[in-house]
Every structure is written in structure tokens, then in C-alpha cells.
N, C-alpha and C positions, 0 to 999 in steps of 0.2 A: 505129914506127906513127904517131906524131904527125905526122911529115913527110909520110907517105903521105896522111893525112887532109887535110893542108893542100893537097897537090897536087889531091886530089879536089875540094875546095872551090873551088880557083881555076879549075877547068875548068867549073864548073856555076853559080857564083853571081856576078851582075853587081856592079859597083862602086856602082850607084845604081838606084833604081826610079823609073820615070816613066810618063807616060801611054801611051807607045808599048808598054810592057810589058803594060799592061792590055789594049790592043788585041790584042796577040799572044796574051794569055791567052784572050781570047774565041775566037780561032781554035782554040787548043789544046783548049778545053773543049767544042767542038761534038761532039755525040754522047755526051758523058760527063755533063755537068751540064745541067739543064734551064734554059731561059729561062722563069722562073717567072712566074705571073700577078701583075698589079698590079690589085687589085680595090678598088672603092669601099667604104668602111666606112659603110654607110647609117645605122646606129644612132648611131655616134659623130659622124658628120657632122651629123646632125639635132640631137643633144644639144648640140654645141658650136658650131653655126652656122659650120662650116668644111668645106671639101672635103678629106676625109681618105681616103687610099688605103693599102692594106696590101700590102706586097711579100711574097708567100707562099713564103719559103724552106723552109717546112715541107713543101713538096711535092717537094723534092729526093729522090733515091733513098735517101739515108741519113737523111732527115728533118730536115736542117739545112744551112745555107749552107756549112759547113766543107768540103764536097766540092769546091768551086771551088778553094780554095787548095791543098788537099792534092793533088788530081789535077793541077793545073798544076805544082806543085813536083816531083812524081814523074815527070811527062812530060819535065821538063827535066833529069833526072839524067844524069850522064855514064855511059857503059857500065861503068866501074869501080865507081861508086857503086851502080848497079843490082845488080851482082854481089855487093856487100858487104852489101846490105840496108839498111833504114831503121829508125830508132827515134825515138820522140817521147814527151814527157810531155803530158798532156791532162787536162781536166776532164770528158772523155767524148766530146763530139761530134767534136773533131779526131781523136781516136784512132779513132773509128768511120770517119771519112772516110779516114784514112790506111790503115786496114785494107781498106776497100773498094777504094780506088784501087790499093793495092799488089797485091791479089789480081788485079785486072784486068790489071795490068802484069806479073804473075809475079815480084814482088819480095818478099823476106822482110821481115816487119814485126814489131817488138816495141813494145808500147804500155805505157808506165809511168804508173801512176795512183796517186794518194794514196788513203787510206782514206775521204776525204770524198766520193769519186765514187760516186753511187748505183749499186746492184747492177744495175739495169735497163740501165744504159749499159755496164757491164762485160760482161754476158751478150751484148749486141748486138755488141760488138767481137769476142768469142770466136767468135760464130756466123759471123763473116766470115773466120775462119781465122788471125787474128793471135794471137801470144802476148801475154798480159797479165801484167804484174808489178805487184803492189801494193807501194808503197814510201812509208812515212811518212804524215804527216798534212797535207802541203802540196804544192803543185805544185813548189815549189823543191826539196823533198826527193826527189820523183819525178825531177826533172831531173838530180839527182846520179847516178842509175842510168843515165840516158841518156848523160851525160858519160862514165861508165865504159865503156859499150858502144862509144862512139866511140873512146875512147883505147886500149882493150885489144882490141877485137874488130873494129874497122874498119867499124862501122856509120856511116851518115850521119844526122845529127840533122835532123829536120824540125820546126822550131819551130812551135807552134800559131799564132803571130802574128808574131814578129820575124824574118821571112824574106822577101826581096823577091818571090819567085815566089808565096808564099802571099798576100802583100799584093796583088799584081797580080791573082791569081785572085779575091779578094774584091771588088776594085774593079770587076769586070764587072757587079756588081749595079747600080751607079750608071749604067753605060752603058744597061742595060735600062730602068731607071726613067725616065731622061730621054729616051730614045727613045720610050717608051710614053706618057709624060706630060711633054712639054717645058715646060709651065707651072709645074711644081713649084717652090715657093719655099723650102720647108723640108724637110730630110731628118732624121728622128728615128731614131737608130741605137743599139742596145745597145752598151755600151762595156766591154771587158774588157782584154785585152792590147794592143788597138789595131790588130790586123790587119784586122778588119772595117771599123771606122770610118775607119782610116787610108787603106785602099784606096778606100773609097767617097768620102771627102773629096777625095783626090787626083784621082780621075776627075771628080767633080762640079764641083769648083772650076776644073778645066781647061776643062770645057764651059761653065760659067756661074759666073764669079768671085763673083757677087752672091748665090749660093745660101747659105742658112743651114744649118749642120751642128750638130745637137744630139746630144750623147752622154748616155746614161742608164745609171746603174749603181745597185747596191744601196748602202745606207748603210755597212754593215760590211764591211771588207776590199776596198774599191774601189781597187785598186792604181794604175791609171792616173789616176784622179781625184786621189788623194793625191799622186802624183808630179807632176802638173801644178800642184797647189797649192804644192808645195815648190820647183818649178822644176828638178827633177832626179829621176831614178828613185829610189824609196825602197822599202824592204821593208815589207810589211804583214802583220799576223796574219790568217790565213784563218779564216773562220767558216762553219758550216753555214748554207745559205741556200736559199730557194725558187729563187733565181736562181743555182743551183750552177754553171751553165755560164759565169758571169761571174767566177768566183773565180780565185785564183792571182796570183802576182807578175808583174811585167813585166821582171824581170832587171836588176840594177844595171848591167850592161854593155850595156843596150839599144842596138841599133845603128840601128833604123829607125823603130819605131812611136811612140816618145816624141816625136821631132822632128815627125813628121807630125801627131800630135794637138796638140802645142803650137802649130804654125803654122797649122793648117787647121780645127780644131774651134772653133766660135764659142761654144757654151754647154755646160756640164756640169751635170746634174741628178742628185741622189741620191734614191732612194726607199726607204721602210722595208719590212720584211717584210710588215706588215699591208697596205701599199699594193700590193705585188707580188701578194699573195693576191687582193686585190680586182681587180687587173688581169687575172689569169688567169680569175677567175670571170666578169668582164665579157666577156672575149673569147669565152667559151663561151656564155654566156647570150644575148648581144646580137649577136655576129658568127658564132656557131656554129662556133668554131674550138677545137681542142685545141692548146694551146701550153705549152711549158715556161716556168718563171719568167723566164728571161733574155729570152724573146720578148715578155713582157708588160710590161716596164718602161716602155716608151713610153706605153702606155695607162694604166699605173699613175700616171705623172707627170701625165698629162692629167686623170684623175679626181681626183687629189689637189690640183689647182689649182696645181701647180708648173710646168706647161708652158703657155705662151701661144702661140697660133698666129696668124699673119698671112698669109693667102693659102693657096694649094694646098699640101697637106702629104702626104708619103709616109713611112710608118713601116715599117721593116724588121722583119718577123716572122721571127726567125732560126732557130727550131727547134721541133719537137714532141716531142722525146724525153724525156718526163716519166714518172715512176713513176705508173701509172694508178690505183693504190690511193690515193696521195696526191691525185691530181687529182680522183678521185671524192669525196674528203672536201671538197676546196675547192669543187667545184661544189655540193655539198649544204649548204655552210656549216658543216661540222664543223671543230673545232680541229685543227691540225696541229702535231706536235712536231718541233722542230729542235734536236737536242742537248738543252740544258737549258731551251730557250725554247719556249713554246707560242704559235703564231700563230693568231689568231682571225678576222681579216678582218672582214667585215660583210655583211649580207644584200644580195642583188641586185648584187654587184660594186661597191658604193659604199664609199669609204673611211670609216672611223669618224667619225661626227659630221657627215658631209656630207648635206645635204638636197636634194631635187629629185625630178623625175618619174622613174618607172621606164620605161625604153624597151624593155623585153623584148617 
């Protein structure tokens, strides 16, 4: 079985990922993933004296950018891999994307999730016809079940980030941003396993080597940030977070995204749970957007004074798949419990202790 899986991989996975793969992915994704709007964030732009635009990946059919990478990878499967089915581990959005793209392509899909993935994301995956398996309390533990499915049952693993076709699919976001707004000088991107920011950085730096790429993640359990600081992939403990979509490890045997992030990401910023809370609240109050925590980290860093801007800026708003009960609490300013921690945020989407005018 292992030899057969190796043969399948060799017919479908390239030896490298480059700008030409991103251009090919754009062709592949026509009619599947949307060319999403890039809209000016009027309230944020006025508050910070900068030209800030928001790339609304929340408008994709599954509510998140992940459709781009998953659909591109499934479209490039060999006939044998299609017949064998696909499996993946996920923090929710990639699983939803794989389920959607697999159903469209007539491919069997099994999605392995840890117990930290919110139930709202589990239900959405099951509604798309994929089988869901809950395994352990971390993405690494869920990955072990994927590895078993590959080794014993002949499934093909579709990594949520460390896969060249996934990276190429996510990179199409940068093509759209720079075609819509060629003057953008800074791209602010949520950073997790590195598939999103790696693909975006590869495309953007190819088109404009001077562009600044800023990755934002949560303070606790930021695997790529800790790996970059260490100089090599490291394991991290996973924590419950408002930015649950940014959780999970990057795999100690990381083949693609660590190098892309190490070489192409200019700055990494970490934000607290209180700051993420305020970012989500601000996006709703001031920009009228429903976003999940992972989508709000860029605004969170800006509001907290951790992100400085110089020139035209685009922020990737990566997804909207949030538990609406929790979101309603955040919008109303109510405390939110994450495991043993209570996140309180602050009124009007402003980080604790920050003063200034309300732009609602």
C-alpha cells in the first residue's frame, strides 16, 4: 500500500511551487472560487490616516479562502487518487473546503478534526456530505488518523497548508489584489500553517519585490511564528482561541510553507485574545462585517498599536465561519469563555486601555 501511495503522489505533486503554478491555479479555479471584492475600509482608513482595503474572502461559497487551495488540489488529482478518495485534518475551514470541492468533483472525502474545532464548523462539513472523524485535542493528533487512512486505505492526504497545489490556490488572492489595486504597498495576512501567507507572498513578491508582507497570528499556539523564531519547525501546544482557524502545528517535516514564510514574510505580529475580541467587534461595528477571529487579527493588531502602516494597505479577511452565539456576545460586549479563560474585550471594539474617538 505504501508503494502505491508513493506512485499516486509522484503523478500528481510537483517538485516545486512557483509563480507559474499560481497562474495555472487561477485558470483552474474559474467558475469554482470567486474573484472576491477588494473594498475600502472607510472607518479604519479615517481612524488611522491610511488607505486600507479589505479582501473579502468571506464571500467565497464556503465562507472562507480555503476553497481556492482545496479545489485546486482536487482538480489536479490523478485518476487513481480520485478513485481512492481524499482525507485531511483541519481546524474547520479547510475541511469545509475539501468537502465542498470533493462533492463537486465526485470524490470521497474524510475530514479529521480535533475536539477544539467548534461544532458549527463540524456541522457545516457534514452538511456537505463528507465524513467527519473527531480525533484527539490537536491538529497533530487528527493528522495521525489521516496518515492511517493513507497508509491502510489508500486515501490521498490533502494538507491544509503544506501542499504545492494548495499554496498555489491561495496565491491567487494576491493576483487579484494587485490587479485590482496595483499601488498596494503592504499586505496584511492571517498566518497559521503558512499556506495562505506563503502563496500570497510568493505571488506578490514575484509581481512586486518591494511589497511588504505582514503575518498576524494569536499569542498562544502560533506554530509558524514560533517556528520562524526558532529557525526550524517546532511543535507547539494548542489552545482554545477566538482565532481557532489559526491553530494547529506546521508539521516537523514541513516541506513547503516554512521556507516560503522564512524567505518572504517581512514581519510577524502576535495579538492577544482580548485584542482579537476587539478586532471582531470593530469589524462588525465599523465595517459592518461578520468575521471569525482569524479574519480579525490584522485589524486587532492595528487597533492595538502593534501594526504600523506606510502607504496603501490591503488586509485579507479570510473567513466568516464563526459561532454566531459567540459572535453575538462579542458584538454586545459580553464576556466569552475559552476553556478556563474568560475574554472580556472592551467597548466599541477598542483594545483595553486605548483612548480615542469612536468611529461608529
